[in-house]
N, C-alpha and C positions, 0 to 999 in steps of 0.2 A: 408584542409586535401587532401594533391597530393596524397596521397600513398592510402587512400579508393577512390579516384576518379580512379586515375587509375586502380587500381583492378577490380572496378565495370565495367570499359567499355572494359575490355580485357578480361570479361566471356563471355561463350553462354549464352543464354536463357535457363534456368531451371539448370543451375550448380553454385556449391556451392563452394566458395573458401577456404582455407586455413586461419589461423588466420592473421589478418592484424594488425597491431599498429600503433595508432594515438596518439596525444597528448589527447584524452579523454578515450583513453585504448583499449581494444583490441577487434574486430569485427571479427565475420563470417558473409560473405556476400552471398545473394543468387539473380541472376539476373532472374526476371520472363520474361521480355520481353525488344526488343530493338524497339525503333520508331524512324524513320529518321527525323534529324533535319528538320524544315519549318517555314515559315513564316506565322503566322496563320492572319485570316482576323479579322478585327475591329470586326464587328457581332459577329463572336467568342469570342473575351475576353471580350468583352463589359461588360457583368454582373459580371465578375472574377474583372476585373478594377474595375470596382463600389465599390464591393464589399470590396477590399483591400483598395480604397479612404475612405469609411467608417469605417474601421479598423483603418487605421493611424490617421485619426481625432478624432475617440474616443480616442486611445491611447495616442493623442496631448491633449486634454482636459483633461483627468486622468492626466497626466504627470504635468501640468499647477495647477492643483489643489493640486498637493501632492507637488510640489514647495512652493506654497504659503502657504499651511499648515506648511511643515517645517520651513520656514522664519518665518513665525508666532509664532510659537514654538519655535524657538533661542531667539525672540525679547522680548518674553513674556512668559517663562517657566512655571511660578509661576500660568497663569491662561489660561491653556489650553482648558478649556470651553468655555470660550470667543473666542477662534480662531476657534473652532469647529462653535460656533454661528454665528460669522462673515464669514463662507465661507457654512455654511448650510451644515454640517457635522453633521451625529449621536453623542450625547454626550461620551466625551472620558469614557473609564470602567479604574479604580482605582483599581491595584493590590498591595498588601502587602506582604513582607517578600516572594519575591520570590528567591530561591536556584538553582545554576546551575543544569541541568537536570528535574525539576520541569515543570509538565505541566501548561500551561496559561490558566485560566477561558477563554472561546471562542475562544483559538485558538489552544489549547493542547500542545503537542512537537512539535516544530519546531526548527528546528537546526539552519536555515537561521538567524531565528530572536534571536535566543539565540545569538547568534555569532554578530549581531547588537548592543545588549546591554552591552556584555560583554567590560570591561575596561573605560566604561564610567562614568564620574562623575556627582556629584549633579547638576541638570539643564541641563544638556547635552541632545541634542536630536538626538536619534540612525536616519541611515537610513532606509529609507522606504524598506518594504519585504511584497512580493506577497505571501500569504497564503490562502489555500484552502477554500472554493472553487473557489472565485471570489474576494477575497478582497486584499485589499493593506494597512499595518497596517505601525507605528511609535511609538514612545515610549519618553518618558520625563521621567529621573530619577529624584525622588523627594527625596530619599533617598538612601545612601551606607550603608549597615551594615558590619563592618569590622569581619572577620571571628573568630567564637568564640565556646566554647564549647553551644551546643543546651542546650535551659532550659526544663523544663519536659513539659512547656507547647507547646512550638515549636515541639519540638519530638512526643508532643500526637497528634498535629494535622496533622503531616505527617505520621505519623506510623496509627494512627486510618484507614484511608481509605484503605491502602493497606492489614490489617487484616482482613477488614470487605469483601474487595474484596476476601483474601483465604478464608474465613469463608463460601461464597456464592459459593465458585468454590467447597469445600467442600461437603457442602449440595447436591449441583447438581449432582455432582460425585456419592456419595451415594443413590440418589434415584436413577440413572439412572442403578447403580449395582443392585437395588432391583428389578428394571422394569425387566431385563435382567433374573435374578434368578426366578421372578415369571412366567414370561413367560414359559421357558422352564419346570418347574415345571408342568405348566399349556398345556404340551403339544404343547409347539410351539404358543400357543392361544396370539400372542401378544395385538392384539384390546383387548379382556378380560383382561390382567395383566392390561393394560392401563388405562383400564376406571374404574379397582377396585380401583388404586391409584390417580384418579382424571386426570389424564395426557391426552395429544392432542395425536392422530394418525392423519398422514396424509399418503393419498396412492398416490403419481406421477404417473404421464402416464410412458412411458416404454422409456427407454433410453440407450443410448451404451456407450462403453468405453470412445468415443471423446465427446460424448454429456454433457448435462448438466441435475441435477436433481430438479426439478420443486419447488422452494422454499430453495435450499439449495444450489445450486452452482454446480462449476466441477463435474461431474462423478467420477472422480478419488478421491474426498473426500471419497467416499465409495467402492475403488476399490476391497477391499475383496470381495464384494457380487457376484464378479463375478465367483469367486473361490469357494464360497460354493453350497452346493446343496438346492435345492427347498425346502424352509418351516424352514430353519435354520434361529434362531436368535443369533446377535452377536451386540458385542458393550460394553459399551458407547466407542463413537467416538468423538473427540474433533473437531468441524466445526464452527468457526465464534464466539468463545467464548460460544459457548453453546454445552453440550453434545445429544448427539443423537444415538438412537438404531433403529439398520436394522431387520428387516424380508425379507428374498428373499421369493417373492411369485412364480416366473417363470423365466425361462431362453428361449430365441427366438433361435434357431440355427441359425449360418450363414448362409445367402442365396448364395451359390458356385457360381452359374449361373451368379451373377455379379463381380466376379473375375477379368477377362477377363477385363473388361472395368475400372477397378479400380486400375488394377496391376500399371499403372504409378503414380496414386496418391501415392499408398501405398511404391513405391519401393521412392520416393521423401520425404514422410515423414520420411522412415528408414533411408533416406541419413541426413536428416536434425538433426534426434534424434542423429545420431551419431555424427554428428557434435558438438553438444550441448555437449554433453558427454566427449567428447574428450576437448573441451573448459573447464568444468566444471574441468575435471582433469588437465589441463592446469594450470588454477587459482588456484587448491588447492596446486598443486605445488609451484606456485612461493608465495605464501601466506605462507605457510610451510616454505620456505628459508627464505622469509623478518624476520619472526617471529625469526628464528634461528639466522640468521646474527644481530638480536637486532634493527633491523627499524621498526619493528612493536610490538606494545605491545598491546594486547587486556585487557581490564580490564571487567572482566565478570562481576562484580560486578555493575556497571554500565549497560550492557548490559541486566543483568536480572530485573534491576529498570525500564529501558526504557520499558521491554516485560510487565511487570506487569502495566504500566501505560496505556500500549495501551490497555490491555485487561478489562481495566476500563472503 
């Protein structure tokens, strides 16, 4: 990536680049510091070299095992259980009737894995694919079902989980709205309202805009709280597949005596934010133009199905 390197090494410390295009996409670079090239003594790099060797050795052992498993499955695709036993691997998982876009049990939605099995014929073996958190998987195609109109049983099995998730989401949203209404009717007493509905109430420690809410995640998920007056109750807000209702307990005034010490960090943060916004505008413009030119097509129904699966 010559363009990336030449830009990075031409920047001064703390300086932010314009958009840099490489074969991997577009980048915005900020250089934190420059370190002069020097020859590091062996004692300084000994631990690092040992760690790298262990990683390389471990990767080699894993790759040898993958190669043996793949060779065994190609030689005997009808009996993957025997291949697993011979190599002391976990028992293979059998999955029936998987269509494009369907989550795989134990794996979920994984584009690389789906691509690895696309186009394979019966008894063919896929390439190995890394899946989170730290597994490598491959598949043997036991059967290929031609495209056909789904039977009632097939449609029922696929639609039922989606409908169940939607029903649960509706019930949770209804319950959360009921909590907001009841709390406001009780003069903002969220604790009393939650107790009357059998719901859990948590009071996290103080946090600021750039911090995190204990048990919830980034403070940005409850950004509205910073503009609301003390004692106000609002929500529900969807966070990590849940619905939360928020009560603002108090605001802590900013300590202006620290402004001078933080001025540089604030300026760098604003510059980074502006650069990010500029990149997002550029990205949106490129995407819009590609859609207009017919080079990119967005399948919203597929996106909606993927979102529904992730929520599950």
